[in-house]
N, C-alpha and C positions, 0 to 999 in steps of 0.2 A: 474111773478108768481102772483097768481090768490092770495089775504091775505084773510086768514079767520078773522074774529075779535069776538072778546067776549066780553062783560061788565062785572064786578065785581059787587057785592051788593051795593058798595057805587059809582057806576056809572064809574069807571075807566074802557077804553078802551086799550083791550088786543091784539095784533096781535100774531095770531100762525104760524109760520114760520117752515118749513120742516128740520129738520136737519138729520146728519149721521145717520144711528142707532148703528154703530159701536164705534164712538168716540164723537155723538153730535157735531161736525163741521159743518161750510155751505155746501151746496152742490153746484156744479158748472155743468152749462149744457150752450149748446146752440141750439136752437131750431128757423129752419127757417120757416119750414112749417104755416101757419097761417091757415089752414083748422082744421075742427075738426077730432081729429083722429091723426094727425100729430104725430110721436114720434123723440125720439132722443135719444143717450146714455147720463148718469150723471156721476158724480164722487163726491166722498169727497174733499172738500176743501185742505185736509191732503195729497193726493194723489201723489204718490213720481212723477208722470208727472206733477203736477201742478206747475205753479209757483208764487214761493214766495221769499220774502226776508229774510234772516235769520242772526241774530247778535250774535249766538251764535249757533255751530251746534249740541253742545253736547244736545241740546233743540230739534231737529229736530223730530217731529212728522211723523208719515206716517201710512196711513191709506188705505186698496186695497177696498172699497166697491166701488160698482159700480149699477147702476140701470137706469130707463128710466124716460124718462116726457111723457106726451100727453097732447096736447091740447085741451081743451074743447069748447064747442059750442060758449061759451062768451068772446073767445079768453084767458083766465085763463089759469094755465098749471097744473096739478098735478103731485105730484114726487112719483114712484114706488120702490120697490125692483125689482130685474131681474124677479123674480117671480111672478110679480101682486101685491103682498101685500102691503100696504099701509106702510109708514114709520111717525115715531114719529116726533111730531112738537114741537116747543119750545115758550112758552110765553114768549113775548114782551111788556113791559108796554109802550103805543104811546103817546107822547109828546104831549103837546098842540099843538103844531102845526102841528100834523098828522102823524109826521115820526116816 
């Protein structure tokens, strides 16, 4: 997925990562097409069909959000709601090694 980066006034690098608009979890997708405009379905990591490991089933969180991913000309991927609208992104501070 193509990452967006921004810098704070103090020079810290921040990565903007798409998150589920319903529960703010990660988004899962597989896109095999390498051409611009290729699309594939996307789901929330908390989707009931997602593979997960649970320590306590009483803490199970489920989310039914579904969307699409679309390949850009540069090979990066954008994530959208099913209606084509953009989804929110979460700011993650980038460590010194760039991760």
